ZAMARGU-4260 file (C-alpha; in steps of 0.2 Angstrom, whole numbers, plus 5000, padded with zeros to 4 digits):
<rodrens>
0) 5001/5000/4998 | 5005/5018/4996 | 4997/5026/5008 | 5004/5037/5022 | 5000/5043/5036
5) 4996/5061/5039 | 5009/5065/5050 | 5020/5059/5040 | 5012/5067/5022 | 5012/5085/5031
10) 5028/5083/5038 | 5036/5103/5036 | 5047/5102/5022 | 5055/5120/5026 | 5057/5131/5041
15) 5046/5143/5034 | 5032/5128/5036 | 5036/5126/5052 | 5020/5128/5064 | 5022/5136/5082
20) 5042/5137/5083 | 5046/5153/5076 | 5058/5157/5092 | 5068/5140/5087 | 5068/5143/5069
25) 5074/5163/5068 | 5090/5158/5078 | 5093/5145/5068 | 5091/5151/5050 | 5101/5167/5056
30) 5114/5155/5062 | 5115/5147/5045 | 5115/5162/5035 | 5130/5167/5045 | 5136/5151/5046
35) 5138/5152/5063 | 5130/5135/5068 | 5136/5127/5083 | 5141/5107/5083 | 5128/5102/5095
40) 5111/5104/5101 | 5098/5102/5113 | 5081/5101/5108 | 5070/5098/5123 | 5052/5099/5125
45) 5036/5089/5123 | 5030/5074/5110 | 5026/5081/5094 | 5030/5096/5094 | 5042/5097/5080
50) 5060/5093/5087 | 5064/5081/5076 | 5060/5087/5060 | 5070/5102/5066 | 5085/5092/5065
55) 5080/5083/5049 | 5077/5102/5040 | 5093/5106/5049 | 5103/5091/5041 | 5096/5097/5024
60) 5101/5114/5025 | 5121/5109/5026 | 5118/5098/5014 | 5111/5105/5002 | 5117/5103/4985
65) 5113/5121/4982 | 5127/5125/4998 | 5125/5131/5015 | 5107/5142/5017 | 5095/5145/5031
70) 5081/5135/5019 | 5084/5119/5011 | 5079/5119/4992 | 5070/5102/4995 | 5071/5095/4977
75) 5090/5091/4977 | 5095/5076/4979 | 5105/5078/4997 | 5087/5085/5004 | 5077/5070/4996
80) 5088/5059/5004 | 5090/5066/5020 | 5068/5067/5018 | 5069/5045/5013 | 5081/5042/5027
85) 5095/5034/5016 | 5106/5050/5016 | 5123/5044/5018 | 5128/5058/5029 | 5114/5059/5040
90) 5113/5046/5053 | 5097/5046/5066 | 5097/5035/5080 | 5082/5030/5094 | 5092/5032/5109
95) 5081/5021/5116 | 5084/5004/5107 | 5104/5011/5105 | 5108/5016/5124 | 5124/5005/5127
100) 5143/5011/5126 | 5146/5001/5113 | 5131/5010/5102 | 5140/5028/5103 | 5158/5021/5100
105) 5153/5015/5085 | 5145/5031/5081 | 5161/5042/5087 | 5171/5029/5075 | 5158/5035/5059
110) 5162/5054/5063 | 5180/5052/5060 | 5178/5048/5042 | 5175/5063/5030 | 5157/5067/5024
115) 5153/5058/5007 | 5145/5066/4997 | 5136/5077/5006 | 5146/5094/5015 | 5143/5088/5033
120) 5141/5071/5043 | 5125/5075/5055 | 5120/5063/5068 | 5101/5064/5077 | 5098/5056/5091
125) 5081/5058/5098 | 5075/5053/5116 | 5095/5055/5121 | 5091/5053/5139 | 5088/5036/5138
130) 5108/5034/5135 | 5116/5024/5148 | 5128/5034/5159 | 5144/5024/5151 | 5138/5030/5135
135) 5134/5049/5140 | 5154/5047/5145 | 5158/5042/5129 | 5153/5056/5120 | 5159/5070/5131
140) 5176/5066/5121 | 5169/5069/5104 | 5156/5083/5109 | 5169/5094/5117 | 5182/5090/5101
145) 5172/5085/5086 | 5181/5083/5068 | 5177/5098/5056 | 5159/5100/5048 | 5152/5086/5059
150) 5135/5089/5071 | 5126/5081/5083 | 5106/5086/5084 | 5100/5077/5101 | 5080/5077/5104
155) 5075/5074/5122 | 5056/5076/5131 | 5065/5075/5148 | 5081/5085/5149 | 5082/5085/5168
160) 5087/5067/5163 | 5103/5073/5153 | 5119/5076/5163 | 5127/5091/5165 | 5143/5088/5158
165) 5133/5084/5141 | 5121/5098/5143 | 5136/5114/5146 | 5143/5105/5126 | 5126/5109/5117
170) 5116/5125/5113 | 5099/5123/5120 | 5080/5125/5113 | 5065/5121/5120 | 5050/5118/5111
175) 5032/5123/5116 | 5017/5114/5113 | 5003/5124/5100 | 4990/5134/5106 | 4973/5131/5099
180) 4973/5142/5085 | 4989/5136/5078 | 4983/5118/5079 | 4963/5123/5071 | 4971/5130/5058
185) 4984/5119/5052 | 4969/5105/5053 | 4960/5116/5043 | 4972/5118/5030 | 4978/5099/5028
190) 4957/5095/5028 | 4954/5109/5016 | 4969/5097/5006 | 4962/5080/5010 | 4944/5087/5002
195) 4936/5084/5019 | 4926/5094/5028 | 4929/5095/5046 | 4914/5103/5057 | 4920/5116/5071
200) 4913/5105/5084 | 4925/5090/5076 | 4938/5104/5075 | 4937/5106/5094 | 4936/5090/5101
205) 4952/5086/5091 | 4962/5098/5094 | 4957/5095/5115 | 4962/5080/5114 | 4976/5083/5105
210) 4984/5093/5119 | 4996/5105/5111 | 5003/5092/5099 | 5004/5094/5082 | 5010/5074/5079
215) 4994/5068/5090 | 4983/5082/5081 | 4987/5073/5065 | 4987/5055/5071 | 4969/5058/5076
220) 4963/5064/5061 | 4970/5052/5050 | 4960/5039/5062 | 4943/5050/5061 | 4946/5050/5044
225) 4946/5033/5038 | 4928/5031/5049 | 4920/5047/5040 | 4931/5051/5023 | 4921/5064/5018
230) 4913/5073/5032 | 4919/5074/5050 | 4907/5081/5063 | 4907/5082/5081 | 4896/5063/5086
235) 4909/5055/5074 | 4923/5060/5086 | 4912/5058/5100 | 4908/5040/5095 | 4925/5035/5088
240) 4934/5039/5104 | 4923/5037/5119 | 4922/5055/5124 | 4911/5063/5135 | 4900/5080/5126
245) 4901/5095/5137 | 4884/5098/5140 | 4885/5084/5150 | 4897/5096/5161 | 4882/5108/5161
250) 4870/5095/5168 | 4880/5091/5181 | 4883/5109/5186 | 4863/5109/5188 | 4864/5094/5199
255) 4876/5103/5210 | 4869/5118/5212 | 4852/5108/5215 | 4859/5095/5227 | 4852/5082/5218
260) 4865/5067/5221 | 4852/5055/5213 | 4853/5065/5196 | 4871/5064/5195 | 4871/5048/5196
265) 4857/5045/5184 | 4870/5055/5173 | 4885/5046/5176 | 4874/5027/5173 | 4870/5036/5153
270) 4888/5041/5154 | 4894/5020/5155 | 4878/5014/5147 | 4886/5025/5132 | 4901/5016/5130
275) 4910/5032/5135 | 4928/5032/5146 | 4923/5034/5165 | 4939/5040/5166 | 4938/5054/5156
280) 4921/5060/5162 | 4931/5062/5176 | 4943/5073/5170 | 4930/5083/5160 | 4925/5086/5179
285) 4944/5093/5183 | 4939/5105/5167 | 4922/5111/5171 | 4926/5117/5187 | 4940/5125/5179
290) 4932/5135/5168 | 4919/5139/5181 | 4931/5146/5191 | 4938/5156/5177 | 4920/5162/5174
295) 4916/5167/5192 | 4934/5176/5194 | 4934/5184/5178 | 4919/5182/5163 | 4935/5191/5152
300) 4944/5173/5156 | 4933/5165/5145 | 4944/5166/5129 | 4955/5153/5139 | 4939/5140/5138
305) 4938/5130/5121 | 4920/5126/5123 | 4908/5135/5110 | 4901/5153/5116 | 4881/5147/5117
310) 4889/5135/5133 | 4902/5147/5138 | 4887/5158/5140 | 4877/5144/5149 | 4892/5141/5161
315) 4892/5160/5164 | 4876/5159/5171 | 4882/5145/5182 | 4895/5151/5189 | 4885/5167/5196
320) 4878/5154/5206 | 4895/5146/5215 | 4905/5156/5228 | 4925/5157/5224 | 4932/5146/5238
325) 4915/5132/5235 | 4923/5130/5215 | 4939/5128/5224 | 4934/5116/5234 | 4925/5105/5219
330) 4941/5107/5209 | 4951/5102/5223 | 4940/5086/5227 | 4936/5083/5206 | 4957/5083/5206
335) 4960/5071/5219 | 4944/5060/5213 | 4950/5061/5197 | 4970/5054/5202 | 4961/5038/5211
340) 4951/5034/5197 | 4963/5035/5184 | 4973/5023/5195 | 4957/5012/5200 | 4954/4995/5195
345) 4933/5000/5200 | 4933/5015/5191 | 4914/5017/5190 | 4914/5013/5212 | 4922/5028/5216
350) 4917/5040/5201 | 4898/5038/5208 | 4907/5042/5227 | 4914/5056/5221 | 4899/5062/5210
355) 4890/5062/5227 | 4902/5072/5236 | 4902/5084/5226 | 4885/5086/5223 | 4884/5087/5246
360) 4899/5097/5250 | 4896/5110/5260 | 4902/5128/5257 | 4914/5136/5261 | 4910/5151/5273
365) 4919/5162/5287 | 4910/5166/5303 | 4913/5186/5301 | 4902/5182/5285 | 4889/5175/5294
370) 4890/5188/5307 | 4888/5202/5294 | 4872/5192/5285 | 4866/5192/5302 | 4868/5209/5304
375) 4861/5212/5287 | 4844/5201/5291 | 4842/5210/5306 | 4846/5227/5303 | 4855/5230/5321
380) 4875/5226/5323 | 4882/5211/5332 | 4894/5219/5343 | 4905/5204/5344 | 4910/5204/5326
385) 4917/5218/5322 | 4934/5222/5318 | 4946/5235/5328 | 4947/5252/5317 | 4960/5253/5305
390) 4980/5257/5311 | 4974/5254/5331 | 4984/5235/5330 | 5002/5235/5327 | 5017/5226/5329
395) 5013/5209/5341 | 4999/5215/5347 | 4980/5207/5341 | 4965/5215/5348 | 4954/5203/5351
400) 4940/5207/5336 | 4957/5208/5324 | 4958/5189/5327 | 4954/5177/5312 | 4939/5169/5313
405) 4936/5151/5313 | 4932/5144/5297 | 4916/5135/5299 | 4902/5125/5289 | 4885/5131/5283
410) 4873/5127/5270 | 4871/5139/5257 | 4883/5137/5241 | 4872/5148/5231 | 4885/5165/5230
415) 4870/5176/5230 | 4865/5172/5246 | 4881/5176/5253 | 4882/5193/5243 | 4889/5208/5247
420) 4881/5215/5264 | 4886/5230/5271 | 4901/5230/5281 | 4899/5227/5298 | 4899/5244/5312
425) 4916/5247/5322 | 4906/5241/5339 | 4918/5226/5342 | 4933/5237/5343 | 4928/5249/5355
430) 4921/5232/5368 | 4939/5225/5367 | 4947/5241/5370 | 4935/5243/5386 | 4941/5227/5393
435) 4958/5233/5391 | 4957/5249/5400 | 4945/5239/5415 | 4960/5228/5415 | 4971/5241/5416
440) 4960/5252/5430 | 4968/5242/5444 | 4986/5249/5438 | 4989/5264/5429 | 4977/5274/5419
445) 4982/5274/5403 | 4993/5260/5402 | 4985/5246/5392 | 4987/5260/5376 | 5006/5264/5382
450) 5011/5247/5382 | 5003/5242/5365 | 5010/5257/5356 | 5026/5253/5362 | 5023/5234/5357
455) 5021/5241/5338 | 5035/5253/5338 | 5047/5244/5349 | 5042/5226/5350 | 5056/5217/5362
460) 5055/5231/5373 | 5036/5230/5374 | 5036/5212/5377 | 5050/5216/5394 | 5035/5229/5399
465) 5022/5215/5399 | 5030/5208/5413 | 5030/5221/5426 | 5015/5226/5436 | 5016/5246/5437
470) 5008/5255/5449 | 5007/5275/5450 | 5007/5286/5466 | 5012/5305/5466 | 5017/5306/5447
475) 5028/5289/5448 | 5025/5274/5442 | 5032/5259/5453 | 5035/5244/5439 | 5038/5230/5449
480) 5045/5213/5442 | 5047/5196/5449 | 5063/5190/5453 | 5063/5177/5439 | 5061/5191/5426
485) 5078/5200/5431 | 5085/5199/5414 | 5068/5207/5406 | 5069/5222/5420 | 5090/5225/5416
490) 5084/5226/5398 | 5073/5240/5402 | 5086/5248/5414 | 5096/5251/5401 | 5082/5258/5388
495) 5074/5268/5405 | 5078/5287/5401 | 5071/5283/5381 | 5057/5274/5389 | 5051/5288/5403
500) 5050/5301/5387 | 5040/5290/5378 | 5028/5286/5395 | 5025/5304/5396 | 5020/5309/5378
505) 5009/5294/5375 | 5002/5296/5394 | 5000/5314/5391 | 5010/5320/5407 | 5022/5322/5418
510) 5029/5305/5428 | 5045/5295/5433 | 5045/5275/5431 | 5054/5269/5444 | 5059/5248/5441
515) 5058/5237/5456 | 5063/5220/5459 | 5052/5207/5470 | 5034/5207/5464 | 5019/5200/5477
520) 5015/5182/5471 | 4996/5192/5473 | 5002/5203/5456 | 5006/5189/5445 | 4986/5187/5441
525) 4984/5206/5440 | 5000/5203/5425 | 4991/5191/5417 | 4977/5201/5418 | 4985/5215/5408
530) 4993/5202/5394 | 4974/5197/5388 | 4968/5213/5388 | 4984/5220/5379 | 4989/5203/5368
535) 4973/5191/5368 | 4975/5173/5361 | 4965/5171/5347 | 4953/5159/5360 | 4953/5172/5373
540) 4948/5183/5359 | 4934/5174/5355 | 4927/5171/5370 | 4928/5189/5377 | 4919/5194/5360
545) 4905/5179/5364 | 4902/5188/5384 | 4899/5202/5377 | 4885/5197/5362 | 4872/5184/5366
550) 4869/5183/5346 | 4889/5180/5342 | 4888/5169/5359 | 4875/5157/5351 | 4879/5158/5334
555) 4897/5150/5339 | 4889/5140/5352 | 4876/5131/5336 | 4892/5131/5324 | 4903/5121/5337
560) 4915/5132/5329 | 4933/5134/5337 | 4951/5144/5332 | 4959/5132/5321 | 4978/5140/5322
565) 4982/5150/5307 | 4997/5139/5300 | 4984/5126/5297 | 4970/5132/5291 | 4973/5128/5275
570) 4962/5115/5271 | 4953/5115/5290 | 4934/5117/5293 | 4923/5114/5308 | 4910/5103/5306
575) 4897/5101/5319 | 4903/5082/5324 | 4901/5075/5341 | 4917/5081/5350 | 4914/5101/5342
580) 4934/5099/5337 | 4939/5105/5320 | 4943/5091/5306 | 4954/5088/5292 | 4947/5085/5275
585) 4959/5074/5268
</rodrens>
């Protein structure tokens, strides 16, 4: 049979015919024009993007009977021999099957002979990363000092596996995957040359399956042409490869919004009954939630979605029903589910479990959002849910209202339900300040604000001040320290003049600071009260806020909410379980 596969029939015969690798061909053609071609090149990149093709074009240009130029003629005997693989001066080796030292030694011996009948001897080694360590070592010397008119062109999909000693002796070019537009334009022109009508829906599916590889795209088109030699529509591609139509994802989104697991399971049953790949279906879930996330964040990102405009418009409307954090959670679950299904011997069971999990996944909201929504519904402020005025929390201090709220679970997934309620009124901050002043009233008026400001300006000194207990009498403040806090006392003693000046400025009156060693045991509790007022823990902040707001306290109690350490909040949520504790969703 004389039939040639499309990938061979339409292999570019010139640099101009190369698609999507202009950054490579432009530089190589300039080197050819100036006769400054390096003796060794490494072409790295994904499969099917033109690495070996460029190497062959270089071999043609070097041996073209018209002389070395930036574009081979493609018609002379030398160009025809390279294209047919019969040139004596161009040796192409597959490193996957020629991995040993003996193979490279043979190549090295051949490089010593003068090129004949061409002008240059060219060695093209495909998948060069498959060579053994000994084979790479055998290449080193000839790469460093090659004979005249000998060139090495290496191609690889995994450059990280190539020794640095080899990389340092080559000029490297990284090939890229082709864009959807580049693949679409090329496939359309080839289909026209073959006299086949390629409908847009079919073209979109072929391009999506190729994933940026021109060779894969041509192989898929070749296969579809065998089944539909005159007209290729979307259904023909779906039937041939067992693909899942994009409309299935739209229907699944409706089931997720309606929280209807039965509908999602019936959808999976139809997909399986139609002979479609469950693995592809699981992968399409990942793409679907990615599309929704892009459209939810910025509708203009629709340019990165390979779907018909009418379907993108439907997805845009569906995306408005989800909050971004919900889509992130759905995308994460779908990705992990796909990995499990892809490796499993029971893909249908895991797929059904994944669909139920996605449909019933709870919305992600934080406690502050719930408080704001309650304020919007009741029309009255919840004093425990506010935040501190801007600029009040500095340095190491963390007022109660500024503490990050615990992550909670709530039922609504509809983003419109969360809405954008009015900003909370700043009553919580004043309540925290009142608590701080109340604790400091037993010591020195204004001392809490002074320590808080000092922590912002000089954290180390402020931390030492917090270990002492102040007491004011006749314009003098005695700052007493326990015996075990002598180190802090000594540090303060060094900066006492500056500290006294700052205290006068912030307290608004003339005072004298005296440092006293050996505070009484009954004053330790007062020191702890001051610490809780100035720098409460997140748990203390939440308790204090709840103590002054019965509505907030009831909300926290109903949610069984707890403060999760900030370092552990990625992937955590609180759930009303038996222990009422935060649980990680793995």
